[in-house]
A tleap script that builds the chain and sets N, CA, C and O, in Angstrom:
source leaprc.protein.ff14SB
mol = sequence {
  NMET SER ASN SER ASN HIE ALA HIE VAL MET
  ALA PHE LEU ASN ASP PHE HIE VAL GLY GLY
  THR PRO ASP PHE ALA LYS LEU SER GLY TYR
  PHE SER GLU ASP GLY TRP TYR GLN PRO LEU
  VAL PRO ALA THR SER LYS ILE VAL GLY ARG
  THR ALA ILE ALA ALA ALA LEU GLU LYS GLN
  TYR GLN THR TYR HIE GLU CYS ARG CYS GLU
  ILE HIE ALA SER ALA ALA THR ASP ARG PHE
  VAL PHE THR GLU ARG THR ASP HIE VAL THR
  LEU HIE ALA GLY ASP ARG LYS VAL GLY SER
  ARG VAL CYS ALA VAL PHE GLU MET ASN ASP
  ASP GLY LEU ILE ALA GLY TRP ARG GLU TYR
  TRP ASP THR GLY ASP VAL MET GLN GLN MET
  GLY ILE SER ALA GLU ASP LEU ALA ALA ALA
  CMET
}
set mol.1.N position { 19.199 -12.973 -1.938 }
set mol.1.CA position { 18.347 -12.761 -1.309 }
set mol.1.C position { 17.543 -11.440 -1.870 }
set mol.1.O position { 16.335 -11.451 -2.103 }
set mol.2.N position { 18.247 -10.504 -2.020 }
set mol.2.CA position { 17.289 -9.458 -2.769 }
set mol.2.C position { 16.610 -9.446 -3.857 }
set mol.2.O position { 15.778 -8.610 -4.207 }
set mol.3.N position { 17.039 -10.587 -4.525 }
set mol.3.CA position { 16.160 -10.913 -5.868 }
set mol.3.C position { 14.896 -11.284 -5.384 }
set mol.3.O position { 13.882 -10.611 -5.570 }
set mol.4.N position { 14.948 -12.589 -4.623 }
set mol.4.CA position { 13.504 -13.045 -4.079 }
set mol.4.C position { 12.755 -12.239 -3.469 }
set mol.4.O position { 11.530 -12.358 -3.434 }
set mol.5.N position { 13.568 -11.093 -2.779 }
set mol.5.CA position { 12.683 -10.417 -1.845 }
set mol.5.C position { 12.277 -9.143 -2.802 }
set mol.5.O position { 11.377 -8.427 -2.363 }
set mol.6.N position { 12.683 -8.899 -3.688 }
set mol.6.CA position { 12.126 -7.810 -5.028 }
set mol.6.C position { 10.683 -8.505 -5.570 }
set mol.6.O position { 9.625 -7.913 -5.781 }
set mol.7.N position { 10.991 -10.061 -5.742 }
set mol.7.CA position { 9.893 -10.656 -6.454 }
set mol.7.C position { 8.700 -10.698 -5.680 }
set mol.7.O position { 7.588 -10.343 -6.072 }
set mol.8.N position { 9.073 -11.279 -4.243 }
set mol.8.CA position { 7.767 -11.119 -3.389 }
set mol.8.C position { 6.994 -10.005 -3.397 }
set mol.8.O position { 5.797 -9.960 -3.682 }
set mol.9.N position { 7.968 -8.766 -2.958 }
set mol.9.CA position { 7.021 -7.685 -2.963 }
set mol.9.C position { 6.051 -7.206 -4.557 }
set mol.9.O position { 4.847 -6.950 -4.587 }
set mol.10.N position { 6.855 -7.201 -5.553 }
set mol.10.CA position { 6.291 -7.125 -6.537 }
set mol.10.C position { 5.002 -8.269 -6.832 }
set mol.10.O position { 4.055 -7.847 -7.496 }
set mol.11.N position { 4.969 -9.512 -6.409 }
set mol.11.CA position { 4.041 -10.000 -6.282 }
set mol.11.C position { 2.922 -9.629 -5.417 }
set mol.11.O position { 1.773 -9.983 -5.683 }
set mol.12.N position { 3.190 -8.994 -4.488 }
set mol.12.CA position { 2.186 -8.357 -3.415 }
set mol.12.C position { 1.679 -7.271 -3.949 }
set mol.12.O position { 0.483 -7.129 -3.696 }
set mol.13.N position { 2.124 -6.506 -4.554 }
set mol.13.CA position { 1.790 -5.388 -5.156 }
set mol.13.C position { 0.696 -5.694 -6.215 }
set mol.13.O position { -0.478 -5.339 -6.320 }
set mol.14.N position { 1.747 -6.711 -7.180 }
set mol.14.CA position { 0.495 -7.130 -8.530 }
set mol.14.C position { -0.677 -7.807 -7.676 }
set mol.14.O position { -1.738 -7.469 -8.202 }
set mol.15.N position { -0.959 -8.811 -6.324 }
set mol.15.CA position { -2.107 -9.082 -5.918 }
set mol.15.C position { -3.175 -8.062 -5.286 }
set mol.15.O position { -4.384 -8.270 -5.188 }
set mol.16.N position { -2.454 -6.880 -4.866 }
set mol.16.CA position { -3.201 -5.760 -4.041 }
set mol.16.C position { -3.988 -5.025 -4.965 }
set mol.16.O position { -5.109 -4.610 -4.668 }
set mol.17.N position { -3.225 -4.763 -6.556 }
set mol.17.CA position { -3.716 -3.784 -7.444 }
set mol.17.C position { -3.980 -4.820 -8.645 }
set mol.17.O position { -3.262 -4.948 -9.636 }
set mol.18.N position { -5.253 -5.595 -8.331 }
set mol.18.CA position { -5.728 -6.343 -9.405 }
set mol.18.C position { -6.986 -5.873 -10.558 }
set mol.18.O position { -7.493 -6.495 -11.492 }
set mol.19.N position { -7.179 -4.715 -10.108 }
set mol.19.CA position { -8.173 -3.648 -10.741 }
set mol.19.C position { -9.349 -3.941 -9.904 }
set mol.19.O position { -10.028 -2.973 -9.563 }
set mol.20.N position { -9.691 -5.090 -9.527 }
set mol.20.CA position { -10.911 -5.365 -8.711 }
set mol.20.C position { -10.753 -5.117 -7.140 }
set mol.20.O position { -9.974 -4.340 -6.588 }
set mol.21.N position { -11.502 -5.801 -6.678 }
set mol.21.CA position { -11.413 -6.002 -5.067 }
set mol.21.C position { -10.326 -7.202 -4.880 }
set mol.21.O position { -10.506 -8.269 -5.467 }
set mol.22.N position { -9.277 -7.007 -4.106 }
set mol.22.CA position { -8.113 -7.964 -4.069 }
set mol.22.C position { -8.923 -9.005 -3.121 }
set mol.22.O position { -10.067 -8.853 -2.694 }
set mol.23.N position { -8.049 -10.099 -2.898 }
set mol.23.CA position { -7.917 -11.167 -1.872 }
set mol.23.C position { -7.555 -10.430 -0.468 }
set mol.23.O position { -6.351 -10.285 -0.253 }
set mol.24.N position { -8.221 -10.080 0.245 }
set mol.24.CA position { -7.384 -9.607 1.682 }
set mol.24.C position { -6.507 -10.809 2.536 }
set mol.24.O position { -5.384 -10.762 3.038 }
set mol.25.N position { -7.270 -11.632 2.491 }
set mol.25.CA position { -6.556 -12.798 3.211 }
set mol.25.C position { -5.337 -13.363 2.854 }
set mol.25.O position { -4.481 -13.737 3.655 }
set mol.26.N position { -5.235 -13.448 1.086 }
set mol.26.CA position { -3.987 -13.807 0.407 }
set mol.26.C position { -3.000 -12.679 0.656 }
set mol.26.O position { -1.890 -13.056 1.030 }
set mol.27.N position { -3.197 -11.271 0.513 }
set mol.27.CA position { -2.585 -10.423 0.700 }
set mol.27.C position { -1.890 -10.319 2.640 }
set mol.27.O position { -0.785 -10.013 3.089 }
set mol.28.N position { -2.775 -10.606 3.089 }
set mol.28.CA position { -1.924 -11.002 4.813 }
set mol.28.C position { -0.882 -11.774 4.734 }
set mol.28.O position { 0.013 -11.593 5.559 }
set mol.29.N position { -0.732 -12.853 3.699 }
set mol.29.CA position { -0.142 -13.951 3.842 }
set mol.29.C position { 1.466 -13.615 3.682 }
set mol.29.O position { 2.390 -14.107 4.329 }
set mol.30.N position { 1.538 -12.450 2.435 }
set mol.30.CA position { 2.844 -11.748 2.220 }
set mol.30.C position { 3.571 -11.387 3.287 }
set mol.30.O position { 4.777 -11.289 3.060 }
set mol.31.N position { 3.100 -11.085 4.738 }
set mol.31.CA position { 3.835 -10.387 5.758 }
set mol.31.C position { 3.986 -11.504 6.707 }
set mol.31.O position { 3.388 -12.569 6.554 }
set mol.32.N position { 4.836 -11.247 7.749 }
set mol.32.CA position { 5.404 -11.977 8.729 }
set mol.32.C position { 4.230 -11.499 9.946 }
set mol.32.O position { 3.803 -10.357 10.111 }
set mol.33.N position { 3.925 -12.512 10.588 }
set mol.33.CA position { 2.662 -12.618 11.691 }
set mol.33.C position { 3.074 -11.009 12.577 }
set mol.33.O position { 2.282 -10.161 12.989 }
set mol.34.N position { 4.199 -11.017 12.633 }
set mol.34.CA position { 4.066 -9.878 13.568 }
set mol.34.C position { 4.653 -8.304 12.776 }
set mol.34.O position { 5.177 -7.352 13.355 }
set mol.35.N position { 4.396 -8.428 11.514 }
set mol.35.CA position { 4.741 -7.375 10.253 }
set mol.35.C position { 3.913 -6.243 10.823 }
set mol.35.O position { 3.187 -6.318 11.814 }
set mol.36.N position { 4.157 -5.009 9.934 }
set mol.36.CA position { 3.103 -3.963 10.419 }
set mol.36.C position { 3.485 -2.883 9.029 }
set mol.36.O position { 4.463 -3.040 8.298 }
set mol.37.N position { 2.672 -2.014 8.923 }
set mol.37.CA position { 2.448 -1.215 7.927 }
set mol.37.C position { 2.143 0.114 8.098 }
set mol.37.O position { 1.053 0.362 8.613 }
set mol.38.N position { 2.879 1.046 7.774 }
set mol.38.CA position { 2.515 2.547 7.993 }
set mol.38.C position { 2.190 3.452 6.682 }
set mol.38.O position { 3.012 3.830 5.847 }
set mol.39.N position { 0.734 3.718 6.704 }
set mol.39.CA position { 0.262 3.979 5.448 }
set mol.39.C position { 1.019 5.457 4.904 }
set mol.39.O position { 1.243 5.791 3.741 }
set mol.40.N position { 1.230 5.977 5.794 }
set mol.40.CA position { 1.741 7.483 5.510 }
set mol.40.C position { 2.577 7.998 6.566 }
set mol.40.O position { 2.022 8.435 7.574 }
set mol.41.N position { 3.988 8.009 6.466 }
set mol.41.CA position { 4.763 8.278 7.287 }
set mol.41.C position { 5.121 9.974 6.952 }
set mol.41.O position { 5.569 10.420 5.896 }
set mol.42.N position { 4.761 10.757 8.230 }
set mol.42.CA position { 4.843 10.489 9.669 }
set mol.42.C position { 3.385 10.521 10.297 }
set mol.42.O position { 3.086 10.504 11.491 }
set mol.43.N position { 2.564 10.572 9.200 }
set mol.43.CA position { 0.998 10.979 9.823 }
set mol.43.C position { 0.511 9.949 10.358 }
set mol.43.O position { -0.377 10.141 11.188 }
set mol.44.N position { 0.845 8.822 10.119 }
set mol.44.CA position { 0.021 7.829 10.753 }
set mol.44.C position { 0.632 6.661 11.500 }
set mol.44.O position { 1.618 6.251 10.888 }
set mol.45.N position { 0.386 5.978 12.620 }
set mol.45.CA position { 1.044 5.023 13.433 }
set mol.45.C position { 0.908 3.811 12.381 }
set mol.45.O position { 0.136 3.654 11.435 }
set mol.46.N position { 2.141 2.862 12.997 }
set mol.46.CA position { 2.270 1.678 12.342 }
set mol.46.C position { 0.809 0.662 12.478 }
set mol.46.O position { 0.170 0.786 13.522 }
set mol.47.N position { 0.426 -0.083 11.682 }
set mol.47.CA position { -0.551 -1.240 12.088 }
set mol.47.C position { -0.042 -2.350 12.169 }
set mol.47.O position { 0.719 -2.586 11.231 }
set mol.48.N position { -0.164 -3.327 13.074 }
set mol.48.CA position { 0.847 -4.357 13.527 }
set mol.48.C position { 0.135 -5.554 13.496 }
set mol.48.O position { -0.709 -5.793 14.359 }
set mol.49.N position { 0.452 -6.536 12.354 }
set mol.49.CA position { -0.030 -8.039 12.674 }
set mol.49.C position { -0.829 -8.233 11.294 }
set mol.49.O position { -1.511 -7.327 10.817 }
set mol.50.N position { -0.729 -9.111 10.878 }
set mol.50.CA position { -1.290 -9.696 9.699 }
set mol.50.C position { -2.980 -9.195 9.550 }
set mol.50.O position { -3.442 -8.396 8.734 }
set mol.51.N position { -3.541 -9.786 10.388 }
set mol.51.CA position { -5.066 -9.443 10.388 }
set mol.51.C position { -5.341 -7.983 10.348 }
set mol.51.O position { -6.095 -7.488 9.510 }
set mol.52.N position { -4.606 -7.174 11.431 }
set mol.52.CA position { -4.876 -5.582 11.259 }
set mol.52.C position { -4.500 -5.151 10.106 }
set mol.52.O position { -5.127 -4.202 9.634 }
set mol.53.N position { -3.442 -5.700 9.392 }
set mol.53.CA position { -3.138 -4.945 7.914 }
set mol.53.C position { -4.075 -5.417 6.913 }
set mol.53.O position { -4.416 -4.738 5.944 }
set mol.54.N position { -4.523 -6.697 7.182 }
set mol.54.CA position { -5.767 -6.907 6.191 }
set mol.54.C position { -7.093 -5.913 6.174 }
set mol.54.O position { -7.693 -5.523 5.172 }
set mol.55.N position { -7.398 -5.599 7.619 }
set mol.55.CA position { -8.152 -5.000 7.822 }
set mol.55.C position { -8.113 -3.408 7.318 }
set mol.55.O position { -9.104 -2.743 7.018 }
set mol.56.N position { -6.788 -2.984 7.299 }
set mol.56.CA position { -6.480 -1.821 6.871 }
set mol.56.C position { -6.578 -1.567 5.811 }
set mol.56.O position { -7.023 -0.506 5.372 }
set mol.57.N position { -6.089 -2.703 5.041 }
set mol.57.CA position { -6.030 -2.357 3.227 }
set mol.57.C position { -7.589 -2.639 2.663 }
set mol.57.O position { -7.864 -2.192 1.550 }
set mol.58.N position { -8.684 -3.429 3.471 }
set mol.58.CA position { -9.837 -3.564 3.240 }
set mol.58.C position { -10.526 -2.246 3.520 }
set mol.58.O position { -11.400 -1.899 2.725 }
set mol.59.N position { -10.251 -1.495 4.516 }
set mol.59.CA position { -11.018 -0.303 4.501 }
set mol.59.C position { -10.764 0.591 3.883 }
set mol.59.O position { -11.546 1.541 3.912 }
set mol.60.N position { -9.570 0.660 3.069 }
set mol.60.CA position { -9.215 1.670 1.964 }
set mol.60.C position { -10.120 1.555 0.853 }
set mol.60.O position { -10.538 2.527 0.224 }
set mol.61.N position { -10.493 0.054 0.559 }
set mol.61.CA position { -11.510 0.136 -0.420 }
set mol.61.C position { -13.001 0.307 -0.430 }
set mol.61.O position { -13.805 0.160 -1.350 }
set mol.62.N position { -13.198 0.712 1.029 }
set mol.62.CA position { -14.581 1.342 1.485 }
set mol.62.C position { -14.456 2.921 0.440 }
set mol.62.O position { -15.472 3.349 -0.107 }
set mol.63.N position { -13.343 3.516 0.315 }
set mol.63.CA position { -13.314 4.697 -0.517 }
set mol.63.C position { -13.075 4.499 -1.771 }
set mol.63.O position { -13.645 5.352 -2.452 }
set mol.64.N position { -12.490 3.760 -2.370 }
set mol.64.CA position { -12.358 3.602 -3.709 }
set mol.64.C position { -12.306 2.119 -4.296 }
set mol.64.O position { -12.324 1.266 -3.409 }
set mol.65.N position { -12.252 1.677 -5.470 }
set mol.65.CA position { -12.228 0.555 -6.001 }
set mol.65.C position { -11.479 0.568 -7.447 }
set mol.65.O position { -11.406 1.694 -7.939 }
set mol.66.N position { -11.013 -0.295 -8.071 }
set mol.66.CA position { -10.476 -0.198 -9.338 }
set mol.66.C position { -8.778 -0.007 -9.255 }
set mol.66.O position { -8.062 0.201 -10.234 }
set mol.67.N position { -8.454 -0.094 -8.264 }
set mol.67.CA position { -6.856 0.248 -7.898 }
set mol.67.C position { -6.003 -0.607 -9.022 }
set mol.67.O position { -6.094 -1.806 -9.287 }
set mol.68.N position { -5.156 0.385 -9.588 }
set mol.68.CA position { -4.434 -0.178 -10.523 }
set mol.68.C position { -2.867 0.475 -9.988 }
set mol.68.O position { -2.774 1.648 -9.627 }
set mol.69.N position { -2.002 -0.217 -9.998 }
set mol.69.CA position { -0.108 0.271 -9.595 }
set mol.69.C position { 0.626 0.449 -10.751 }
set mol.69.O position { 1.043 -0.559 -11.322 }
set mol.70.N position { 0.881 1.633 -11.238 }
set mol.70.CA position { 1.928 1.634 -11.996 }
set mol.70.C position { 3.421 1.825 -11.528 }
set mol.70.O position { 3.773 2.839 -10.925 }
set mol.71.N position { 4.184 0.909 -11.804 }
set mol.71.CA position { 5.526 0.841 -11.088 }
set mol.71.C position { 6.412 1.755 -12.157 }
set mol.71.O position { 6.515 1.617 -13.376 }
set mol.72.N position { 7.022 2.747 -11.262 }
set mol.72.CA position { 8.018 3.699 -12.267 }
set mol.72.C position { 9.436 3.042 -12.230 }
set mol.72.O position { 10.136 2.974 -13.240 }
set mol.73.N position { 9.864 2.507 -10.871 }
set mol.73.CA position { 10.990 2.687 -10.277 }
set mol.73.C position { 11.198 1.418 -9.286 }
set mol.73.O position { 10.426 1.536 -8.334 }
set mol.74.N position { 11.880 0.404 -9.209 }
set mol.74.CA position { 12.174 -0.344 -7.829 }
set mol.74.C position { 13.424 -0.784 -7.815 }
set mol.74.O position { 14.071 -1.063 -8.824 }
set mol.75.N position { 13.955 -0.891 -6.257 }
set mol.75.CA position { 15.278 -1.494 -6.428 }
set mol.75.C position { 15.033 -2.498 -5.037 }
set mol.75.O position { 14.080 -2.572 -4.261 }
set mol.76.N position { 16.297 -3.203 -5.097 }
set mol.76.CA position { 16.015 -4.175 -3.830 }
set mol.76.C position { 17.620 -4.276 -3.316 }
set mol.76.O position { 18.465 -4.218 -4.210 }
set mol.77.N position { 18.122 -4.436 -1.815 }
set mol.77.CA position { 19.242 -4.401 -1.469 }
set mol.77.C position { 19.176 -5.039 -0.250 }
set mol.77.O position { 18.369 -4.670 0.602 }
set mol.78.N position { 20.112 -6.170 -0.031 }
set mol.78.CA position { 19.767 -6.916 1.374 }
set mol.78.C position { 18.292 -7.051 1.708 }
set mol.78.O position { 17.572 -7.749 0.994 }
set mol.79.N position { 17.780 -6.360 2.848 }
set mol.79.CA position { 16.499 -6.676 3.109 }
set mol.79.C position { 15.465 -5.778 3.080 }
set mol.79.O position { 14.465 -5.702 3.794 }
set mol.80.N position { 15.982 -4.849 1.803 }
set mol.80.CA position { 14.868 -3.651 1.854 }
set mol.80.C position { 14.609 -3.902 0.458 }
set mol.80.O position { 15.421 -4.440 -0.294 }
set mol.81.N position { 13.236 -3.422 0.060 }
set mol.81.CA position { 12.981 -3.221 -1.520 }
set mol.81.C position { 12.129 -1.824 -1.297 }
set mol.81.O position { 11.320 -1.627 -0.391 }
set mol.82.N position { 12.544 -0.805 -2.452 }
set mol.82.CA position { 12.095 0.357 -2.370 }
set mol.82.C position { 11.399 0.442 -3.963 }
set mol.82.O position { 11.990 0.038 -4.965 }
set mol.83.N position { 10.072 1.031 -3.969 }
set mol.83.CA position { 9.247 1.114 -4.960 }
set mol.83.C position { 8.998 2.343 -4.835 }
set mol.83.O position { 8.847 3.011 -3.812 }
set mol.84.N position { 8.935 2.802 -6.562 }
set mol.84.CA position { 8.199 4.296 -6.913 }
set mol.84.C position { 7.062 3.830 -7.656 }
set mol.84.O position { 7.216 3.024 -8.573 }
set mol.85.N position { 5.945 4.267 -7.336 }
set mol.85.CA position { 4.550 3.934 -8.233 }
set mol.85.C position { 3.603 5.116 -8.082 }
set mol.85.O position { 3.483 6.027 -7.262 }
set mol.86.N position { 2.880 4.687 -9.368 }
set mol.86.CA position { 1.515 5.845 -9.268 }
set mol.86.C position { 0.114 4.605 -9.212 }
set mol.86.O position { -0.156 3.735 -10.040 }
set mol.87.N position { -0.635 4.975 -7.807 }
set mol.87.CA position { -1.657 4.246 -7.396 }
set mol.87.C position { -2.663 4.989 -8.285 }
set mol.87.O position { -2.832 6.208 -8.301 }
set mol.88.N position { -3.339 4.024 -9.062 }
set mol.88.CA position { -4.472 4.639 -9.949 }
set mol.88.C position { -5.914 4.283 -9.466 }
set mol.88.O position { -6.461 3.253 -9.860 }
set mol.89.N position { -6.478 5.089 -8.666 }
set mol.89.CA position { -8.028 4.627 -8.273 }
set mol.89.C position { -9.247 5.092 -8.827 }
set mol.89.O position { -9.218 6.072 -9.572 }
set mol.90.N position { -10.423 4.461 -8.536 }
set mol.90.CA position { -11.541 5.185 -8.764 }
set mol.90.C position { -12.419 5.366 -7.340 }
set mol.90.O position { -12.600 4.526 -6.459 }
set mol.91.N position { -12.822 6.521 -7.405 }
set mol.91.CA position { -13.467 6.780 -6.025 }
set mol.91.C position { -14.789 6.077 -6.068 }
set mol.91.O position { -15.205 5.756 -7.181 }
set mol.92.N position { -15.611 5.753 -4.858 }
set mol.92.CA position { -16.790 5.307 -4.864 }
set mol.92.C position { -17.813 6.272 -5.045 }
set mol.92.O position { -18.920 6.109 -5.560 }
set mol.93.N position { -17.234 7.452 -4.484 }
set mol.93.CA position { -18.057 8.841 -4.614 }
set mol.93.C position { -17.602 9.550 -6.195 }
set mol.93.O position { -16.480 9.835 -6.614 }
set mol.94.N position { -18.727 9.669 -6.737 }
set mol.94.CA position { -18.607 9.936 -7.927 }
set mol.94.C position { -17.893 9.369 -9.406 }
set mol.94.O position { -17.836 9.876 -10.526 }
set mol.95.N position { -17.394 8.100 -8.855 }
set mol.95.CA position { -16.533 7.368 -9.762 }
set mol.95.C position { -15.447 8.338 -10.382 }
set mol.95.O position { -15.002 8.291 -11.528 }
set mol.96.N position { -15.081 9.330 -9.261 }
set mol.96.CA position { -13.840 10.284 -10.073 }
set mol.96.C position { -12.337 9.632 -9.756 }
set mol.96.O position { -12.045 9.286 -8.611 }
set mol.97.N position { -11.562 9.519 -10.692 }
set mol.97.CA position { -10.251 8.902 -10.988 }
set mol.97.C position { -9.549 9.822 -9.947 }
set mol.97.O position { -9.940 10.936 -9.600 }
set mol.98.N position { -8.076 8.940 -9.365 }
set mol.98.CA position { -7.411 9.771 -8.582 }
set mol.98.C position { -6.055 8.829 -8.619 }
set mol.98.O position { -5.945 7.627 -8.378 }
set mol.99.N position { -5.098 9.768 -8.992 }
set mol.99.CA position { -3.748 9.106 -9.317 }
set mol.99.C position { -2.664 9.601 -8.049 }
set mol.99.O position { -2.598 10.827 -7.965 }
set mol.100.N position { -1.986 9.005 -7.262 }
set mol.100.CA position { -1.317 9.148 -6.141 }
set mol.100.C position { -0.060 8.580 -6.597 }
set mol.100.O position { 0.008 7.404 -6.953 }
set mol.101.N position { 1.309 9.659 -6.605 }
set mol.101.CA position { 2.476 9.065 -6.552 }
set mol.101.C position { 3.132 8.659 -5.217 }
set mol.101.O position { 3.150 9.510 -4.327 }
set mol.102.N position { 3.695 7.397 -4.975 }
set mol.102.CA position { 4.070 6.699 -3.741 }
set mol.102.C position { 5.357 6.417 -3.775 }
set mol.102.O position { 5.691 6.031 -4.895 }
set mol.103.N position { 6.277 6.454 -2.952 }
set mol.103.CA position { 7.416 5.766 -2.781 }
set mol.103.C position { 7.312 4.814 -1.336 }
set mol.103.O position { 6.990 5.336 -0.270 }
set mol.104.N position { 7.542 3.760 -1.425 }
set mol.104.CA position { 7.183 2.813 -0.377 }
set mol.104.C position { 8.643 2.197 -0.270 }
set mol.104.O position { 9.631 2.281 -0.999 }
set mol.105.N position { 8.374 1.512 0.988 }
set mol.105.CA position { 10.025 0.879 1.425 }
set mol.105.C position { 9.412 -0.325 1.834 }
set mol.105.O position { 8.408 -0.148 2.524 }
set mol.106.N position { 9.748 -1.586 1.593 }
set mol.106.CA position { 9.390 -2.702 2.416 }
set mol.106.C position { 10.859 -3.166 2.989 }
set mol.106.O position { 11.974 -2.835 2.588 }
set mol.107.N position { 10.488 -4.033 4.048 }
set mol.107.CA position { 11.643 -4.508 4.781 }
set mol.107.C position { 11.193 -5.711 5.127 }
set mol.107.O position { 10.096 -5.905 5.650 }
set mol.108.N position { 12.150 -6.712 4.811 }
set mol.108.CA position { 11.461 -8.175 4.853 }
set mol.108.C position { 12.615 -9.253 5.857 }
set mol.108.O position { 13.842 -9.165 5.901 }
set mol.109.N position { 11.939 -9.993 6.405 }
set mol.109.CA position { 12.635 -10.840 7.135 }
set mol.109.C position { 13.298 -11.829 6.704 }
set mol.109.O position { 13.361 -11.912 5.477 }
set mol.110.N position { 13.942 -12.803 7.447 }
set mol.110.CA position { 14.763 -14.102 7.024 }
set mol.110.C position { 14.224 -14.967 6.395 }
set mol.110.O position { 14.839 -15.780 5.704 }
set mol.111.N position { 12.728 -14.923 6.561 }
set mol.111.CA position { 11.875 -15.765 5.805 }
set mol.111.C position { 11.451 -15.481 4.288 }
set mol.111.O position { 10.749 -16.226 3.604 }
set mol.112.N position { 12.000 -14.281 3.900 }
set mol.112.CA position { 11.353 -13.799 2.884 }
set mol.112.C position { 10.005 -13.318 2.780 }
set mol.112.O position { 9.471 -13.320 1.671 }
set mol.113.N position { 9.176 -12.767 4.131 }
set mol.113.CA position { 8.086 -12.266 4.064 }
set mol.113.C position { 8.192 -10.880 4.481 }
set mol.113.O position { 9.135 -10.658 5.239 }
set mol.114.N position { 7.448 -9.881 4.169 }
set mol.114.CA position { 7.384 -8.959 4.560 }
set mol.114.C position { 7.128 -8.338 6.051 }
set mol.114.O position { 6.005 -8.436 6.545 }
set mol.115.N position { 8.389 -7.581 6.887 }
set mol.115.CA position { 8.269 -7.280 8.268 }
set mol.115.C position { 7.795 -5.871 8.446 }
set mol.115.O position { 7.426 -5.533 9.570 }
set mol.116.N position { 7.767 -5.086 7.544 }
set mol.116.CA position { 7.474 -3.751 7.935 }
set mol.116.C position { 7.368 -2.968 6.037 }
set mol.116.O position { 8.077 -2.981 5.031 }
set mol.117.N position { 6.250 -2.477 6.389 }
set mol.117.CA position { 6.160 -1.421 4.990 }
set mol.117.C position { 5.574 -0.037 5.424 }
set mol.117.O position { 4.671 0.130 6.244 }
set mol.118.N position { 6.173 0.816 4.803 }
set mol.118.CA position { 6.014 2.209 4.913 }
set mol.118.C position { 6.020 2.918 3.650 }
set mol.118.O position { 6.805 2.700 2.727 }
set mol.119.N position { 5.050 3.822 3.671 }
set mol.119.CA position { 4.736 4.841 2.542 }
set mol.119.C position { 4.538 6.029 2.480 }
set mol.119.O position { 3.724 6.547 3.245 }
set mol.120.N position { 5.285 6.821 1.482 }
set mol.120.CA position { 5.390 8.585 1.625 }
set mol.120.C position { 4.709 8.661 0.414 }
set mol.120.O position { 4.907 7.971 -0.586 }
set mol.121.N position { 3.708 9.751 0.611 }
set mol.121.CA position { 3.229 10.296 -0.493 }
set mol.121.C position { 2.329 11.891 -0.247 }
set mol.121.O position { 1.945 12.269 0.860 }
set mol.122.N position { 2.140 12.599 -1.438 }
set mol.122.CA position { 1.425 13.800 -1.115 }
set mol.122.C position { 0.087 13.899 -0.627 }
set mol.122.O position { -0.743 13.528 -1.457 }
set mol.123.N position { -0.332 14.248 0.360 }
set mol.123.CA position { -1.400 14.293 1.073 }
set mol.123.C position { -2.404 15.382 0.113 }
set mol.123.O position { -3.442 15.180 -0.516 }
set mol.124.N position { -1.679 16.447 0.301 }
set mol.124.CA position { -2.161 17.641 -0.265 }
set mol.124.C position { -2.844 17.355 -1.843 }
set mol.124.O position { -4.013 17.562 -2.167 }
set mol.125.N position { -1.936 16.913 -2.549 }
set mol.125.CA position { -2.270 16.452 -4.092 }
set mol.125.C position { -3.486 15.636 -4.004 }
set mol.125.O position { -4.471 15.769 -4.731 }
set mol.126.N position { -3.307 14.569 -2.822 }
set mol.126.CA position { -4.708 13.502 -3.154 }
set mol.126.C position { -5.879 14.374 -2.681 }
set mol.126.O position { -6.774 14.549 -3.508 }
set mol.127.N position { -6.015 14.973 -1.422 }
set mol.127.CA position { -7.119 15.838 -0.951 }
set mol.127.C position { -7.553 16.586 -2.113 }
set mol.127.O position { -8.674 16.429 -2.597 }
set mol.128.N position { -6.782 17.312 -2.527 }
set mol.128.CA position { -7.334 18.374 -3.851 }
set mol.128.C position { -8.034 17.604 -4.872 }
set mol.128.O position { -9.014 18.027 -5.485 }
set mol.129.N position { -7.304 16.045 -5.095 }
set mol.129.CA position { -7.907 15.785 -6.219 }
set mol.129.C position { -9.254 15.158 -5.761 }
set mol.129.O position { -10.300 15.204 -6.408 }
set mol.130.N position { -9.063 14.520 -4.456 }
set mol.130.CA position { -10.430 13.983 -3.936 }
set mol.130.C position { -11.608 15.204 -3.476 }
set mol.130.O position { -12.756 14.906 -3.147 }
set mol.131.N position { -11.239 16.197 -3.509 }
set mol.131.CA position { -12.075 17.140 -2.929 }
set mol.131.C position { -12.496 17.038 -1.471 }
set mol.131.O position { -13.655 17.235 -1.104 }
set mol.132.N position { -11.604 16.756 -0.749 }
set mol.132.CA position { -11.900 16.486 0.683 }
set mol.132.C position { -10.658 17.449 1.796 }
set mol.132.O position { -9.694 18.152 1.494 }
set mol.133.N position { -11.166 17.115 2.944 }
set mol.133.CA position { -10.163 17.694 3.885 }
set mol.133.C position { -9.429 16.782 4.369 }
set mol.133.O position { -9.558 15.586 4.105 }
set mol.134.N position { -8.320 17.422 5.364 }
set mol.134.CA position { -7.363 16.295 5.934 }
set mol.134.C position { -8.202 15.468 6.691 }
set mol.134.O position { -8.101 14.272 6.417 }
set mol.135.N position { -9.090 15.802 7.661 }
set mol.135.CA position { -10.087 14.953 8.564 }
set mol.135.C position { -10.870 14.120 7.657 }
set mol.135.O position { -11.305 13.116 8.222 }
set mol.136.N position { -11.134 14.209 6.626 }
set mol.136.CA position { -11.869 13.252 5.720 }
set mol.136.C position { -10.813 12.276 5.496 }
set mol.136.O position { -10.926 11.108 5.869 }
set mol.137.N position { -9.738 12.753 4.863 }
set mol.137.CA position { -8.944 11.532 4.459 }
set mol.137.C position { -8.433 10.894 5.620 }
set mol.137.O position { -8.487 9.666 5.553 }
set mol.138.N position { -7.851 11.462 6.888 }
set mol.138.CA position { -7.739 10.612 7.948 }
set mol.138.C position { -8.600 9.402 8.325 }
set mol.138.O position { -8.242 8.329 8.811 }
set mol.139.N position { -9.685 9.786 8.022 }
set mol.139.CA position { -11.062 8.714 8.758 }
set mol.139.C position { -10.813 7.914 7.719 }
set mol.139.O position { -10.355 6.858 8.154 }
set mol.140.N position { -10.915 7.906 6.241 }
set mol.140.CA position { -10.650 7.177 5.326 }
set mol.140.C position { -9.529 6.269 5.420 }
set mol.140.O position { -9.673 5.222 4.788 }
set mol.141.N position { -8.186 6.451 6.208 }
set mol.141.CA position { -7.279 5.780 6.237 }
set mol.141.C position { -7.490 4.314 7.649 }
set mol.141.O position { -6.593 3.488 7.820 }
savepdb mol mol.pdb
quit
């Protein structure tokens, strides 16, 4: 089970970080109907449901484009898949490149779909690279 869960998450990350604009409807299919996404633990609330998750991911692309994911480490055990990666994006504003180191935990359901996804990253580092305030970052999420 953990090997197939790992493969499912890696496929999701690959489809999400295609370099151009991803297919958000396709991305939502990686999640259970009642799946949730928490973009920044503990600062943001969980976004629940496939449609809401797709909308949240699409909203992120209003701030940046050309998102590429560099996996540093990943592991799976039982229902959980853990990833450490750097997301490299280009901001629409000024074509500035930003890299964010991210640790993520994916929880899978019995059908092999993502039931929960939470991410941990350094907002201070990202705000400094982007040249924005905490309020601006919250609005982009």
